[in-house]
N, CA, C and O atoms as a GROMACS GRO file, in nm:
protein
  584
    1MET      N    1  -4.756  -1.028  -1.259
    1MET     CA    2  -4.686  -1.104  -1.375
    1MET      C    3  -4.746  -1.239  -1.374
    1MET      O    4  -4.785  -1.288  -1.269
    2THR      N    5  -4.756  -1.304  -1.492
    2THR     CA    6  -4.794  -1.449  -1.493
    2THR      C    7  -4.667  -1.520  -1.480
    2THR      O    8  -4.557  -1.465  -1.477
    3ALA      N    9  -4.688  -1.646  -1.473
    3ALA     CA   10  -4.578  -1.745  -1.445
    3ALA      C   11  -4.466  -1.733  -1.548
    3ALA      O   12  -4.345  -1.729  -1.523
    4LEU      N   13  -4.531  -1.727  -1.677
    4LEU     CA   14  -4.425  -1.710  -1.785
    4LEU      C   15  -4.464  -1.603  -1.873
    4LEU      O   16  -4.581  -1.587  -1.909
    5GLU      N   17  -4.367  -1.529  -1.908
    5GLU     CA   18  -4.385  -1.416  -2.004
    5GLU      C   19  -4.318  -1.451  -2.138
    5GLU      O   20  -4.234  -1.541  -2.149
    6SER      N   21  -4.365  -1.369  -2.248
    6SER     CA   22  -4.312  -1.405  -2.375
    6SER      C   23  -4.256  -1.266  -2.442
    6SER      O   24  -4.305  -1.155  -2.420
    7LEU      N   25  -4.152  -1.292  -2.522
    7LEU     CA   26  -4.118  -1.197  -2.622
    7LEU      C   27  -4.134  -1.240  -2.755
    7LEU      O   28  -4.199  -1.344  -2.769
    8ALA      N   29  -4.087  -1.180  -2.863
    8ALA     CA   30  -4.113  -1.214  -2.998
    8ALA      C   31  -4.056  -1.368  -3.012
    8ALA      O   32  -4.130  -1.453  -3.060
    9HIS      N   33  -3.942  -1.397  -2.974
    9HIS     CA   34  -3.878  -1.525  -2.995
    9HIS      C   35  -3.834  -1.612  -2.864
    9HIS      O   36  -3.752  -1.703  -2.865
   10SER      N   37  -3.900  -1.567  -2.760
   10SER     CA   38  -3.859  -1.640  -2.635
   10SER      C   39  -3.973  -1.639  -2.524
   10SER      O   40  -4.053  -1.546  -2.511
   11VAL      N   41  -3.971  -1.739  -2.455
   11VAL     CA   42  -4.063  -1.744  -2.327
   11VAL      C   43  -3.966  -1.750  -2.212
   11VAL      O   44  -3.867  -1.823  -2.212
   12TRP      N   45  -4.001  -1.663  -2.107
   12TRP     CA   46  -3.914  -1.635  -2.001
   12TRP      C   47  -3.975  -1.637  -1.856
   12TRP      O   48  -4.097  -1.635  -1.837
   13LYS      N   49  -3.883  -1.640  -1.757
   13LYS     CA   50  -3.926  -1.616  -1.628
   13LYS      C   51  -3.792  -1.598  -1.555
   13LYS      O   52  -3.738  -1.694  -1.499
   14CYS      N   53  -3.744  -1.485  -1.556
   14CYS     CA   54  -3.615  -1.426  -1.497
   14CYS      C   55  -3.657  -1.337  -1.383
   14CYS      O   56  -3.704  -1.225  -1.404
   15LYS      N   57  -3.639  -1.390  -1.257
   15LYS     CA   58  -3.653  -1.287  -1.154
   15LYS      C   59  -3.515  -1.278  -1.073
   15LYS      O   60  -3.430  -1.368  -1.076
   16TYR      N   61  -3.504  -1.157  -1.001
   16TYR     CA   62  -3.381  -1.128  -0.932
   16TYR      C   63  -3.418  -1.068  -0.806
   16TYR      O   64  -3.516  -0.994  -0.795
   17HIS      N   65  -3.326  -1.105  -0.695
   17HIS     CA   66  -3.341  -1.034  -0.584
   17HIS      C   67  -3.237  -0.924  -0.578
   17HIS      O   68  -3.119  -0.959  -0.578
   18VAL      N   69  -3.265  -0.798  -0.572
   18VAL     CA   70  -3.166  -0.699  -0.569
   18VAL      C   71  -3.170  -0.610  -0.447
   18VAL      O   72  -3.275  -0.569  -0.398
   19VAL      N   73  -3.039  -0.581  -0.396
   19VAL     CA   74  -3.039  -0.505  -0.298
   19VAL      C   75  -2.944  -0.370  -0.318
   19VAL      O   76  -2.835  -0.393  -0.370
   20PHE      N   77  -2.969  -0.251  -0.288
   20PHE     CA   78  -2.877  -0.151  -0.296
   20PHE      C   79  -2.896  -0.040  -0.191
   20PHE      O   80  -3.007  -0.023  -0.140
   21ILE      N   81  -2.797   0.033  -0.159
   21ILE     CA   82  -2.793   0.106  -0.033
   21ILE      C   83  -2.773   0.259  -0.090
   21ILE      O   84  -2.718   0.276  -0.199
   22PRO      N   85  -2.822   0.373  -0.008
   22PRO     CA   86  -2.792   0.497  -0.037
   22PRO      C   87  -2.652   0.536   0.015
   22PRO      O   88  -2.609   0.484   0.118
   23LYS      N   89  -2.585   0.619  -0.048
   23LYS     CA   90  -2.454   0.663  -0.005
   23LYS      C   91  -2.425   0.687   0.133
   23LYS      O   92  -2.492   0.775   0.188
   24TYR      N   93  -2.343   0.629   0.198
   24TYR     CA   94  -2.298   0.647   0.334
   24TYR      C   95  -2.418   0.592   0.430
   24TYR      O   96  -2.426   0.627   0.548
   25ARG      N   97  -2.492   0.521   0.382
   25ARG     CA   98  -2.603   0.452   0.442
   25ARG      C   99  -2.701   0.558   0.526
   25ARG      O  100  -2.749   0.530   0.636
   26ARG      N  101  -2.720   0.669   0.464
   26ARG     CA  102  -2.804   0.777   0.526
   26ARG      C  103  -2.940   0.736   0.584
   26ARG      O  104  -3.036   0.725   0.508
   27LYS      N  105  -2.950   0.715   0.701
   27LYS     CA  106  -3.083   0.663   0.768
   27LYS      C  107  -3.184   0.771   0.783
   27LYS      O  108  -3.300   0.750   0.749
   28SER      N  109  -3.144   0.890   0.834
   28SER     CA  110  -3.239   1.001   0.856
   28SER      C  111  -3.313   1.045   0.732
   28SER      O  112  -3.435   1.044   0.711
   29LEU      N  113  -3.206   1.087   0.647
   29LEU     CA  114  -3.261   1.132   0.502
   29LEU      C  115  -3.343   1.029   0.443
   29LEU      O  116  -3.455   1.059   0.402
   30PHE      N  117  -3.302   0.915   0.434
   30PHE     CA  118  -3.385   0.800   0.377
   30PHE      C  119  -3.536   0.771   0.427
   30PHE      O  120  -3.629   0.731   0.356
   31ALA      N  121  -3.540   0.799   0.560
   31ALA     CA  122  -3.667   0.763   0.635
   31ALA      C  123  -3.786   0.878   0.564
   31ALA      O  124  -3.906   0.852   0.549
   32SER      N  125  -3.725   0.994   0.531
   32SER     CA  126  -3.831   1.087   0.481
   32SER      C  127  -3.863   1.066   0.339
   32SER      O  128  -3.972   1.102   0.294
   33LEU      N  129  -3.772   1.006   0.263
   33LEU     CA  130  -3.803   0.970   0.137
   33LEU      C  131  -3.882   0.843   0.124
   33LEU      O  132  -3.934   0.824   0.014
   34ARG      N  133  -3.898   0.758   0.210
   34ARG     CA  134  -3.965   0.631   0.197
   34ARG      C  135  -4.099   0.623   0.128
   34ARG      O  136  -4.124   0.540   0.040
   35PRO      N  137  -4.182   0.713   0.173
   35PRO     CA  138  -4.331   0.714   0.120
   35PRO      C  139  -4.346   0.730  -0.028
   35PRO      O  140  -4.430   0.662  -0.086
   36SER      N  141  -4.268   0.819  -0.098
   36SER     CA  142  -4.264   0.841  -0.234
   36SER      C  143  -4.166   0.758  -0.317
   36SER      O  144  -4.185   0.738  -0.437
   37LEU      N  145  -4.066   0.711  -0.253
   37LEU     CA  146  -3.962   0.665  -0.341
   37LEU      C  147  -3.998   0.519  -0.397
   37LEU      O  148  -3.951   0.478  -0.503
   38GLY      N  149  -4.081   0.449  -0.320
   38GLY     CA  150  -4.134   0.317  -0.377
   38GLY      C  151  -4.210   0.324  -0.490
   38GLY      O  152  -4.196   0.230  -0.568
   39THR      N  153  -4.302   0.427  -0.524
   39THR     CA  154  -4.365   0.447  -0.654
   39THR      C  155  -4.264   0.475  -0.752
   39THR      O  156  -4.266   0.409  -0.856
   40VAL      N  157  -4.167   0.572  -0.732
   40VAL     CA  158  -4.063   0.608  -0.826
   40VAL      C  159  -3.994   0.482  -0.882
   40VAL      O  160  -3.985   0.463  -1.004
   41LEU      N  161  -3.948   0.404  -0.798
   41LEU     CA  162  -3.874   0.285  -0.822
   41LEU      C  163  -3.955   0.198  -0.914
   41LEU      O  164  -3.893   0.150  -1.010
   42ARG      N  165  -4.081   0.170  -0.901
   42ARG     CA  166  -4.157   0.097  -0.946
   42ARG      C  167  -4.192   0.147  -1.111
   42ARG      O  168  -4.192   0.074  -1.210
   43GLU      N  169  -4.220   0.289  -1.105
   43GLU     CA  170  -4.245   0.340  -1.249
   43GLU      C  171  -4.106   0.321  -1.320
   43GLU      O  172  -4.104   0.270  -1.432
   44LEU      N  173  -4.000   0.357  -1.263
   44LEU     CA  174  -3.874   0.335  -1.344
   44LEU      C  175  -3.839   0.210  -1.400
   44LEU      O  176  -3.782   0.195  -1.508
   45ALA      N  177  -3.883   0.103  -1.307
   45ALA     CA  178  -3.878  -0.024  -1.377
   45ALA      C  179  -3.960  -0.070  -1.507
   45ALA      O  180  -3.923  -0.136  -1.604
   46LEU      N  181  -4.083  -0.013  -1.477
   46LEU     CA  182  -4.184  -0.013  -1.590
   46LEU      C  183  -4.135   0.033  -1.713
   46LEU      O  184  -4.158  -0.029  -1.817
   47GLN      N  185  -4.064   0.147  -1.711
   47GLN     CA  186  -4.008   0.205  -1.836
   47GLN      C  187  -3.896   0.114  -1.882
   47GLN      O  188  -3.850   0.148  -1.991
   48LYS      N  189  -3.842   0.011  -1.828
   48LYS     CA  190  -3.745  -0.089  -1.904
   48LYS      C  191  -3.823  -0.208  -1.900
   48LYS      O  192  -3.761  -0.314  -1.893
   49GLU      N  193  -3.944  -0.209  -1.904
   49GLU     CA  194  -4.042  -0.333  -1.936
   49GLU      C  195  -4.004  -0.435  -1.822
   49GLU      O  196  -4.001  -0.554  -1.852
   50CYS      N  197  -3.975  -0.397  -1.696
   50CYS     CA  198  -3.962  -0.499  -1.589
   50CYS      C  199  -4.062  -0.468  -1.486
   50CYS      O  200  -4.129  -0.365  -1.495
   51CYS      N  201  -4.074  -0.550  -1.390
   51CYS     CA  202  -4.162  -0.544  -1.305
   51CYS      C  203  -4.116  -0.574  -1.149
   51CYS      O  204  -4.055  -0.676  -1.118
   52VAL      N  205  -4.150  -0.483  -1.064
   52VAL     CA  206  -4.096  -0.503  -0.922
   52VAL      C  207  -4.215  -0.571  -0.851
   52VAL      O  208  -4.314  -0.509  -0.812
   53GLU      N  209  -4.196  -0.702  -0.837
   53GLU     CA  210  -4.300  -0.786  -0.783
   53GLU      C  211  -4.313  -0.777  -0.639
   53GLU      O  212  -4.419  -0.786  -0.577
   54ASP      N  213  -4.202  -0.760  -0.591
   54ASP     CA  214  -4.208  -0.738  -0.436
   54ASP      C  215  -4.101  -0.648  -0.388
   54ASP      O  216  -3.994  -0.652  -0.449
   55GLY      N  217  -4.114  -0.567  -0.285
   55GLY     CA  218  -3.998  -0.490  -0.252
   55GLY      C  219  -4.042  -0.428  -0.120
   55GLY      O  220  -4.157  -0.425  -0.077
   56HIS      N  221  -3.926  -0.374  -0.059
   56HIS     CA  222  -3.933  -0.329   0.088
   56HIS      C  223  -3.821  -0.218   0.099
   56HIS      O  224  -3.704  -0.239   0.070
   57LEU      N  225  -3.873  -0.089   0.147
   57LEU     CA  226  -3.761   0.017   0.159
   57LEU      C  227  -3.726   0.013   0.296
   57LEU      O  228  -3.812   0.051   0.376
   58MET      N  229  -3.622  -0.023   0.336
   58MET     CA  230  -3.571  -0.019   0.476
   58MET      C  231  -3.518   0.114   0.506
   58MET      O  232  -3.510   0.195   0.414
   59PRO      N  233  -3.479   0.149   0.630
   59PRO     CA  234  -3.430   0.296   0.655
   59PRO      C  235  -3.296   0.315   0.595
   59PRO      O  236  -3.253   0.429   0.577
   60ASP      N  237  -3.217   0.193   0.557
   60ASP     CA  238  -3.089   0.239   0.514
   60ASP      C  239  -3.063   0.146   0.361
   60ASP      O  240  -2.962   0.167   0.294
   61HIS      N  241  -3.140   0.070   0.331
   61HIS     CA  242  -3.130  -0.005   0.204
   61HIS      C  243  -3.255  -0.036   0.133
   61HIS      O  244  -3.360   0.008   0.181
   62VAL      N  245  -3.258  -0.111   0.017
   62VAL     CA  246  -3.368  -0.120  -0.070
   62VAL      C  247  -3.370  -0.270  -0.087
   62VAL      O  248  -3.258  -0.318  -0.098
   63HIS      N  249  -3.471  -0.356  -0.091
   63HIS     CA  250  -3.479  -0.489  -0.141
   63HIS      C  251  -3.576  -0.476  -0.236
   63HIS      O  252  -3.674  -0.404  -0.223
   64MET      N  253  -3.546  -0.558  -0.348
   64MET     CA  254  -3.660  -0.577  -0.460
   64MET      C  255  -3.660  -0.718  -0.527
   64MET      O  256  -3.553  -0.775  -0.550
   65LEU      N  257  -3.765  -0.766  -0.553
   65LEU     CA  258  -3.768  -0.883  -0.638
   65LEU      C  259  -3.816  -0.838  -0.758
   65LEU      O  260  -3.929  -0.788  -0.756
   66ILE      N  261  -3.753  -0.844  -0.869
   66ILE     CA  262  -3.773  -0.771  -0.985
   66ILE      C  263  -3.750  -0.880  -1.099
   66ILE      O  264  -3.650  -0.950  -1.109
   67ALA      N  265  -3.870  -0.880  -1.187
   67ALA     CA  266  -3.853  -0.953  -1.319
   67ALA      C  267  -3.799  -0.876  -1.428
   67ALA      O  268  -3.859  -0.774  -1.463
   68ILE      N  269  -3.691  -0.913  -1.488
   68ILE     CA  270  -3.628  -0.860  -1.602
   68ILE      C  271  -3.635  -0.932  -1.713
   68ILE      O  272  -3.592  -1.047  -1.708
   69PRO      N  273  -3.686  -0.887  -1.827
   69PRO     CA  274  -3.673  -0.964  -1.944
   69PRO      C  275  -3.519  -1.001  -2.001
   69PRO      O  276  -3.425  -0.923  -1.990
   70PRO      N  277  -3.512  -1.119  -2.058
   70PRO     CA  278  -3.377  -1.141  -2.091
   70PRO      C  279  -3.312  -1.048  -2.194
   70PRO      O  280  -3.190  -1.053  -2.208
   71LYS      N  281  -3.386  -0.965  -2.267
   71LYS     CA  282  -3.315  -0.869  -2.359
   71LYS      C  283  -3.254  -0.753  -2.281
   71LYS      O  284  -3.190  -0.665  -2.339
   72TYR      N  285  -3.273  -0.754  -2.164
   72TYR     CA  286  -3.195  -0.635  -2.078
   72TYR      C  287  -3.091  -0.718  -1.976
   72TYR      O  288  -3.116  -0.823  -1.918
   73SER      N  289  -2.989  -0.653  -1.972
   73SER     CA  290  -2.891  -0.723  -1.850
   73SER      C  291  -2.949  -0.653  -1.710
   73SER      O  292  -3.013  -0.548  -1.705
   74VAL      N  293  -2.917  -0.726  -1.612
   74VAL     CA  294  -2.955  -0.675  -1.496
   74VAL      C  295  -2.857  -0.551  -1.460
   74VAL      O  296  -2.897  -0.456  -1.393
   75ALA      N  297  -2.752  -0.560  -1.501
   75ALA     CA  298  -2.666  -0.424  -1.456
   75ALA      C  299  -2.723  -0.289  -1.528
   75ALA      O  300  -2.722  -0.180  -1.471
   76SER      N  301  -2.771  -0.312  -1.658
   76SER     CA  302  -2.838  -0.194  -1.714
   76SER      C  303  -2.964  -0.152  -1.643
   76SER      O  304  -2.987  -0.033  -1.620
   77VAL      N  305  -3.046  -0.249  -1.608
   77VAL     CA  306  -3.163  -0.215  -1.555
   77VAL      C  307  -3.139  -0.148  -1.423
   77VAL      O  308  -3.190  -0.038  -1.401
   78VAL      N  309  -3.068  -0.206  -1.340
   78VAL     CA  310  -3.029  -0.150  -1.198
   78VAL      C  311  -2.975  -0.026  -1.201
   78VAL      O  312  -3.019   0.060  -1.125
   79GLY      N  313  -2.860   0.002  -1.298
   79GLY     CA  314  -2.805   0.117  -1.331
   79GLY      C  315  -2.906   0.231  -1.366
   79GLY      O  316  -2.894   0.341  -1.313
   80TYR      N  317  -3.006   0.204  -1.456
   80TYR     CA  318  -3.104   0.298  -1.496
   80TYR      C  319  -3.184   0.336  -1.379
   80TYR      O  320  -3.211   0.454  -1.358
   81ILE      N  321  -3.226   0.231  -1.294
   81ILE     CA  322  -3.320   0.262  -1.182
   81ILE      C  323  -3.238   0.360  -1.086
   81ILE      O  324  -3.284   0.468  -1.049
   82LYS      N  325  -3.128   0.320  -1.054
   82LYS     CA  326  -3.046   0.396  -0.953
   82LYS      C  327  -3.010   0.534  -1.007
   82LYS      O  328  -3.008   0.634  -0.936
   83GLY      N  329  -2.982   0.533  -1.137
   83GLY     CA  330  -2.949   0.667  -1.188
   83GLY      C  331  -3.060   0.772  -1.207
   83GLY      O  332  -3.043   0.891  -1.183
   84LYS      N  333  -3.172   0.720  -1.250
   84LYS     CA  334  -3.283   0.814  -1.261
   84LYS      C  335  -3.353   0.844  -1.125
   84LYS      O  336  -3.405   0.953  -1.100
   85SER      N  337  -3.351   0.752  -1.052
   85SER     CA  338  -3.405   0.788  -0.904
   85SER      C  339  -3.319   0.877  -0.836
   85SER      O  340  -3.369   0.966  -0.767
   86SER      N  341  -3.182   0.864  -0.847
   86SER     CA  342  -3.098   0.959  -0.782
   86SER      C  343  -3.118   1.110  -0.850
   86SER      O  344  -3.078   1.206  -0.783
   87ILE      N  345  -3.170   1.132  -0.965
   87ILE     CA  346  -3.182   1.258  -1.031
   87ILE      C  347  -3.328   1.285  -0.976
   87ILE      O  348  -3.348   1.405  -0.956
   88TRP      N  349  -3.426   1.211  -0.949
   88TRP     CA  350  -3.549   1.246  -0.891
   88TRP      C  351  -3.518   1.297  -0.759
   88TRP      O  352  -3.558   1.410  -0.728
   89VAL      N  353  -3.443   1.215  -0.665
   89VAL     CA  354  -3.416   1.269  -0.529
   89VAL      C  355  -3.347   1.407  -0.544
   89VAL      O  356  -3.393   1.501  -0.479
   90ALA      N  357  -3.242   1.426  -0.625
   90ALA     CA  358  -3.187   1.562  -0.620
   90ALA      C  359  -3.275   1.680  -0.663
   90ALA      O  360  -3.255   1.792  -0.617
   91ARG      N  361  -3.371   1.656  -0.751
   91ARG     CA  362  -3.483   1.747  -0.795
   91ARG      C  363  -3.563   1.767  -0.678
   91ARG      O  364  -3.567   1.880  -0.632
   92ASN      N  365  -3.623   1.680  -0.626
   92ASN     CA  366  -3.743   1.682  -0.553
   92ASN      C  367  -3.712   1.703  -0.402
   92ASN      O  368  -3.792   1.761  -0.328
   93TRP      N  369  -3.595   1.655  -0.360
   93TRP     CA  370  -3.550   1.658  -0.204
   93TRP      C  371  -3.442   1.771  -0.192
   93TRP      O  372  -3.444   1.838  -0.089
   94TYR      N  373  -3.346   1.797  -0.289
   94TYR     CA  374  -3.242   1.878  -0.261
   94TYR      C  375  -3.279   2.019  -0.339
   94TYR      O  376  -3.212   2.122  -0.323
   95GLY      N  377  -3.369   2.013  -0.406
   95GLY     CA  378  -3.406   2.149  -0.483
   95GLY      C  379  -3.318   2.176  -0.601
   95GLY      O  380  -3.315   2.291  -0.646
   96ARG      N  381  -3.249   2.084  -0.655
   96ARG     CA  382  -3.167   2.108  -0.776
   96ARG      C  383  -3.253   2.120  -0.894
   96ARG      O  384  -3.356   2.055  -0.909
   97VAL      N  385  -3.208   2.204  -0.977
   97VAL     CA  386  -3.276   2.229  -1.094
   97VAL      C  387  -3.214   2.169  -1.210
   97VAL      O  388  -3.283   2.137  -1.306
   98ARG      N  389  -3.069   2.149  -1.210
   98ARG     CA  390  -2.984   2.108  -1.303
   98ARG      C  391  -2.916   1.982  -1.246
   98ARG      O  392  -2.907   1.971  -1.123
   99ASN      N  393  -2.868   1.882  -1.329
   99ASN     CA  394  -2.787   1.766  -1.280
   99ASN      C  395  -2.629   1.814  -1.277
   99ASN      O  396  -2.571   1.863  -1.374
  100TYR      N  397  -2.577   1.795  -1.164
  100TYR     CA  398  -2.436   1.810  -1.128
  100TYR      C  399  -2.352   1.696  -1.126
  100TYR      O  400  -2.402   1.597  -1.072
  101THR      N  401  -2.229   1.685  -1.174
  101THR     CA  402  -2.164   1.578  -1.152
  101THR      C  403  -2.104   1.565  -1.021
  101THR      O  404  -2.071   1.665  -0.958
  102GLY      N  405  -2.089   1.446  -0.977
  102GLY     CA  406  -2.022   1.414  -0.863
  102GLY      C  407  -2.115   1.395  -0.732
  102GLY      O  408  -2.068   1.373  -0.621
  103GLN      N  409  -2.246   1.406  -0.759
  103GLN     CA  410  -2.336   1.426  -0.651
  103GLN      C  411  -2.431   1.299  -0.656
  103GLN      O  412  -2.534   1.309  -0.722
  104ALA      N  413  -2.408   1.198  -0.600
  104ALA     CA  414  -2.484   1.052  -0.620
  104ALA      C  415  -2.564   1.037  -0.478
  104ALA      O  416  -2.526   1.077  -0.367
  105PHE      N  417  -2.678   0.974  -0.508
  105PHE     CA  418  -2.758   0.944  -0.387
  105PHE      C  419  -2.722   0.799  -0.357
  105PHE      O  420  -2.700   0.767  -0.240
  106TRP      N  421  -2.713   0.715  -0.450
  106TRP     CA  422  -2.702   0.594  -0.421
  106TRP      C  423  -2.550   0.543  -0.426
  106TRP      O  424  -2.474   0.588  -0.512
  107ALA      N  425  -2.503   0.440  -0.325
  107ALA     CA  426  -2.368   0.400  -0.324
  107ALA      C  427  -2.348   0.330  -0.458
  107ALA      O  428  -2.448   0.297  -0.521
  108ARG      N  429  -2.220   0.304  -0.509
  108ARG     CA  430  -2.184   0.245  -0.639
  108ARG      C  431  -2.222   0.104  -0.661
  108ARG      O  432  -2.244   0.069  -0.776
  109GLY      N  433  -2.231   0.028  -0.574
  109GLY     CA  434  -2.257  -0.123  -0.588
  109GLY      C  435  -2.398  -0.164  -0.568
  109GLY      O  436  -2.489  -0.083  -0.548
  110TYR      N  437  -2.411  -0.284  -0.573
  110TYR     CA  438  -2.541  -0.356  -0.556
  110TYR      C  439  -2.535  -0.501  -0.533
  110TYR      O  440  -2.434  -0.561  -0.569
  111TYR      N  441  -2.629  -0.564  -0.480
  111TYR     CA  442  -2.624  -0.707  -0.468
  111TYR      C  443  -2.740  -0.757  -0.542
  111TYR      O  444  -2.852  -0.706  -0.533
  112VAL      N  445  -2.709  -0.866  -0.623
  112VAL     CA  446  -2.803  -0.931  -0.708
  112VAL      C  447  -2.780  -1.091  -0.706
  112VAL      O  448  -2.671  -1.145  -0.726
  113SER      N  449  -2.911  -1.163  -0.674
  113SER     CA  450  -2.905  -1.308  -0.676
  113SER      C  451  -3.032  -1.350  -0.770
  113SER      O  452  -3.139  -1.289  -0.775
  114THR      N  453  -2.999  -1.459  -0.839
  114THR     CA  454  -3.122  -1.517  -0.905
  114THR      C  455  -3.224  -1.581  -0.831
  114THR      O  456  -3.181  -1.638  -0.730
  115VAL      N  457  -3.341  -1.589  -0.848
  115VAL     CA  458  -3.434  -1.636  -0.760
  115VAL      C  459  -3.465  -1.785  -0.782
  115VAL      O  460  -3.453  -1.868  -0.692
  116GLY      N  461  -3.505  -1.813  -0.906
  116GLY     CA  462  -3.523  -1.965  -0.928
  116GLY      C  463  -3.637  -2.016  -0.840
  116GLY      O  464  -3.746  -1.958  -0.833
  117ARG      N  465  -3.605  -2.132  -0.769
  117ARG     CA  466  -3.712  -2.220  -0.701
  117ARG      C  467  -3.733  -2.154  -0.562
  117ARG      O  468  -3.839  -2.181  -0.507
  118ASP      N  469  -3.642  -2.066  -0.492
  118ASP     CA  470  -3.659  -2.007  -0.378
  118ASP      C  471  -3.735  -1.894  -0.370
  118ASP      O  472  -3.722  -1.823  -0.271
  119GLU      N  473  -3.821  -1.861  -0.466
  119GLU     CA  474  -3.898  -1.731  -0.479
  119GLU      C  475  -3.981  -1.714  -0.354
  119GLU      O  476  -3.983  -1.601  -0.305
  120ALA      N  477  -4.050  -1.809  -0.296
  120ALA     CA  478  -4.118  -1.797  -0.160
  120ALA      C  479  -4.032  -1.767  -0.052
  120ALA      O  480  -4.073  -1.682   0.028
  121VAL      N  481  -3.924  -1.818  -0.033
  121VAL     CA  482  -3.824  -1.781   0.081
  121VAL      C  483  -3.790  -1.656   0.061
  121VAL      O  484  -3.806  -1.584   0.160
  122ILE      N  485  -3.738  -1.590  -0.063
  122ILE     CA  486  -3.696  -1.468  -0.092
  122ILE      C  487  -3.824  -1.358  -0.062
  122ILE      O  488  -3.803  -1.249  -0.008
  123ARG      N  489  -3.939  -1.397  -0.099
  123ARG     CA  490  -4.056  -1.295  -0.063
  123ARG      C  491  -4.058  -1.284   0.085
  123ARG      O  492  -4.064  -1.174   0.140
  124GLU      N  493  -4.051  -1.404   0.153
  124GLU     CA  494  -4.075  -1.410   0.307
  124GLU      C  495  -3.962  -1.316   0.357
  124GLU      O  496  -3.994  -1.223   0.430
  125TYR      N  497  -3.841  -1.334   0.323
  125TYR     CA  498  -3.724  -1.255   0.364
  125TYR      C  499  -3.735  -1.109   0.347
  125TYR      O  500  -3.708  -1.033   0.440
  126ILE      N  501  -3.777  -1.064   0.223
  126ILE     CA  502  -3.803  -0.926   0.218
  126ILE      C  503  -3.904  -0.880   0.292
  126ILE      O  504  -3.890  -0.773   0.351
  127THR      N  505  -4.010  -0.945   0.300
  127THR     CA  506  -4.137  -0.878   0.392
  127THR      C  507  -4.099  -0.860   0.523
  127THR      O  508  -4.130  -0.756   0.582
  128ASN      N  509  -4.022  -0.965   0.587
  128ASN     CA  510  -3.985  -0.971   0.721
  128ASN      C  511  -3.857  -0.920   0.761
  128ASN      O  512  -3.820  -0.945   0.876
  129GLN      N  513  -3.783  -0.853   0.683
  129GLN     CA  514  -3.637  -0.807   0.696
  129GLN      C  515  -3.638  -0.697   0.807
  129GLN      O  516  -3.560  -0.704   0.901
  130GLU      N  517  -3.729  -0.596   0.793
  130GLU     CA  518  -3.730  -0.475   0.879
  130GLU      C  519  -3.751  -0.532   1.026
  130GLU      O  520  -3.675  -0.500   1.118
  131GLN      N  521  -3.851  -0.612   1.042
  131GLN     CA  522  -3.877  -0.657   1.186
  131GLN      C  523  -3.756  -0.723   1.243
  131GLN      O  524  -3.716  -0.698   1.357
  132ARG      N  525  -3.687  -0.822   1.150
  132ARG     CA  526  -3.570  -0.879   1.210
  132ARG      C  527  -3.463  -0.770   1.250
  132ARG      O  528  -3.414  -0.768   1.362
  133ASP      N  529  -3.431  -0.685   1.156
  133ASP     CA  530  -3.329  -0.573   1.199
  133ASP      C  531  -3.372  -0.496   1.336
  133ASP      O  532  -3.292  -0.473   1.426
  134MET      N  533  -3.494  -0.463   1.338
  134MET     CA  534  -3.535  -0.402   1.455
  134MET      C  535  -3.514  -0.472   1.596
  134MET      O  536  -3.485  -0.416   1.702
  135GLU      N  537  -3.535  -0.611   1.571
  135GLU     CA  538  -3.527  -0.700   1.692
  135GLU      C  539  -3.371  -0.699   1.727
  135GLU      O  540  -3.331  -0.677   1.841
  136ASP      N  541  -3.293  -0.722   1.626
  136ASP     CA  542  -3.153  -0.729   1.648
  136ASP      C  543  -3.101  -0.586   1.702
  136ASP      O  544  -3.012  -0.586   1.787
  137ASP      N  545  -3.150  -0.476   1.659
  137ASP     CA  546  -3.116  -0.352   1.714
  137ASP      C  547  -3.139  -0.350   1.850
  137ASP      O  548  -3.050  -0.326   1.932
  138ARG      N  549  -3.268  -0.376   1.883
  138ARG     CA  550  -3.322  -0.379   2.027
  138ARG      C  551  -3.229  -0.443   2.116
  138ARG      O  552  -3.194  -0.394   2.224
  139GLN      N  553  -3.182  -0.574   2.060
  139GLN     CA  554  -3.113  -0.652   2.157
  139GLN      C  555  -2.972  -0.599   2.175
  139GLN      O  556  -2.910  -0.629   2.277
  140LEU      N  557  -2.913  -0.517   2.073
  140LEU     CA  558  -2.794  -0.448   2.094
  140LEU      C  559  -2.806  -0.309   2.166
  140LEU      O  560  -2.705  -0.247   2.201
  141GLY      N  561  -2.923  -0.267   2.186
  141GLY     CA  562  -2.946  -0.127   2.248
  141GLY      C  563  -2.924  -0.013   2.166
  141GLY      O  564  -2.886   0.095   2.210
  142ILE      N  565  -2.951  -0.039   2.033
  142ILE     CA  566  -2.946   0.062   1.918
  142ILE      C  567  -3.074   0.114   1.874
  142ILE      O  568  -3.160   0.031   1.846
  143SER      N  569  -3.099   0.234   1.864
  143SER     CA  570  -3.214   0.295   1.806
  143SER      C  571  -3.191   0.386   1.695
  143SER      O  572  -3.110   0.477   1.710
  144PHE      N  573  -3.254   0.371   1.584
  144PHE     CA  574  -3.257   0.453   1.460
  144PHE      C  575  -3.382   0.526   1.426
  144PHE      O  576  -3.490   0.470   1.444
  145PRO      N  577  -3.376   0.627   1.385
  145PRO     CA  578  -3.504   0.696   1.338
  145PRO      C  579  -3.562   0.618   1.222
  145PRO      O  580  -3.485   0.568   1.139
  146THR      N  581  -3.691   0.604   1.212
  146THR     CA  582  -3.743   0.540   1.100
  146THR      C  583  -3.827   0.626   1.015
  146THR      O  584  -3.878   0.580   0.913
   0.00000   0.00000   0.00000
């Protein structure tokens, strides 16, 4: 995306750092989903006229730097991405043909922060988060499947 985007009556630059987790922080299941889940999340964002500018799928959570137009709320975009990707996971990984109530892949909440002038710092944080977590785990003697 360019520095400034425009709609019919506005010029905007709204970027957010969003983090959400799978239910129960499922590490082993999430590791098998990582290769294809990134493209699904990006395609879902494009359907809402948003752009995932940077992102990283960790073994137990998702970091995204996402540009959202001001005509959409952050809650509606994140809810849409989490809901549709949960359906995708159920159909492609659990073999479900229909949607069943009460079966969610993602946990209910999420973290969001406006980016503003700290965009470079947040991009660096998203890129290097996995290496920092691995170093912390090694110091504690913990090993998780990736």
